[in-house]
C-alpha positions in Angstrom: 88.6 97.4 90.0 92.1 96.3 91.1 94.8 98.2 90.8 98.3 97.7 90.9 101.6 99.4 90.7 102.8 101.1 88.2 105.6 99.4 85.7 106.8 100.0 82.9 107.4 97.5 79.7 109.4 99.2 76.1 108.2 98.7 72.8 109.1 95.0 72.2 107.9 93.6 75.0 104.6 94.7 74.2 104.8 93.9 70.6 105.4 90.1 72.0 102.4 90.3 74.4 100.0 91.9 71.7 100.9 89.1 69.2 100.4 85.9 71.7 97.1 88.3 71.5 97.0 88.8 75.7 94.2 90.8 76.6 95.8 94.4 76.8 94.8 97.6 76.2 96.4 100.7 75.0 95.9 104.0 75.8 97.4 106.8 74.9 97.3 109.8 76.3 99.1 112.5 74.6 97.7 116.4 73.8 95.2 116.6 71.2 98.1 119.0 69.4 100.5 116.0 69.5 98.1 113.3 68.9 96.7 115.2 65.2 100.6 116.2 64.3 101.7 112.7 64.7 100.6 109.8 61.8 102.5 107.1 63.9 99.9 105.5 66.1 99.5 101.7 68.0 97.0 100.3 66.0 94.5 99.4 68.3 95.1 101.5 71.1 92.6 103.8 72.9 92.7 107.7 72.0 91.7 109.8 76.3 93.4 112.7 75.9 95.5 112.8 79.6 93.1 115.6 81.0 89.9 113.3 80.4 90.8 110.5 82.4 88.7 110.8 84.6 85.9 111.9 82.9 85.8 108.6 80.5 87.5 106.2 82.3 84.3 103.5 82.1 85.0 103.7 79.0 87.8 101.7 80.2 87.7 97.6 80.4 87.9 96.6 83.8 88.8 93.8 83.0 92.0 94.2 81.0 95.5 95.3 82.2 96.1 98.8 81.0 99.2 100.0 79.0 99.6 104.0 79.1 101.7 105.7 76.5 102.1 109.2 75.7 104.9 110.1 73.1 
């Protein structure tokens, strides 16, 4: 797995990339209580709470760019 330095992408740029069907996995890392309280979610996002990432990292595709959000 190749890692790169993290960078920031805004919602508009992400929407454009998704509209072009770019290979991006969106990861929602909000805590369970925040995730269940907020009905606004990015369609297709994978939800793995931040404290479970190390245990569930194998569930994420290694061949796609990962976009992580928490709020």
